[in-house]
N, C-alpha and C positions, 0 to 999 in steps of 0.2 A: 218373866211372866210365866205363870203356871196355868196350864189348861187342864181342866177337870172333865172327865168323861163319865157320865152316870148311865147306868142301865135303867130300864123302866122300873125294875124292882128297887134299885137304890132310891129313885125318886119317890116311889110310893112309901118306902120306909122313912125317908126324910120328911115327907109331908106328914106322916103319922106322928113323928117325933116333934115336929114343929107345932102341931095341934096341942101338945101338952104344955107348951111354953105360955107364960102370961102374954096377953095381947100386946103390951108395950114392947116386950122383948122380941116377939114374933115380927112386929112391924119394923123394929129397928134392924133386925137381921135381914129381913126382906129388902129394906132400903139399901143396906150395905151390899148385898148380893147384886142388886140392880145396878148400883154405882160401879161395881167391879165389871159387870157385863158390858156396860156402856164404855168404860175406859178401855177394855180389851178390844171392843169393836173399833173404837177410834184409833187405837194403836195399829191395828191390822189395816185399817183404811189408809192411814198415813204411810205405813210401810209399802203398801201397794202403790201409792202415788209416787213414792221415792224410787221405786224400782224402775230401771230403764226399760222402755217399751220394746226397742228393737234388739235382736240378738247381737248386733254389732256393738251397740252401746253397752250391753250387759257384759260382753267379752272384754271390752275396753276397761270397764270398771273392775272386773275380776283381775285383769293383768296389772292394773294400777295397785290394787289391794295386795297382790302377791309380791310386787316390787317393794311395797312399803314394809312388808314383813322382813 
């Protein structure tokens, strides 16, 4: 998964560039970006759910993983 970090200037320039696209292309691109954002948020939420809550469980998982290597 790739995380992109944009500055305010980047976003302004992107918005200006998007305004030059035909409406259909702009809408399709916006839809695709939104789908990616949603998928990334869902993946992060699932990873957070799968992470052991207590330090003891986390250490146990790390020991098990290191033994498997």
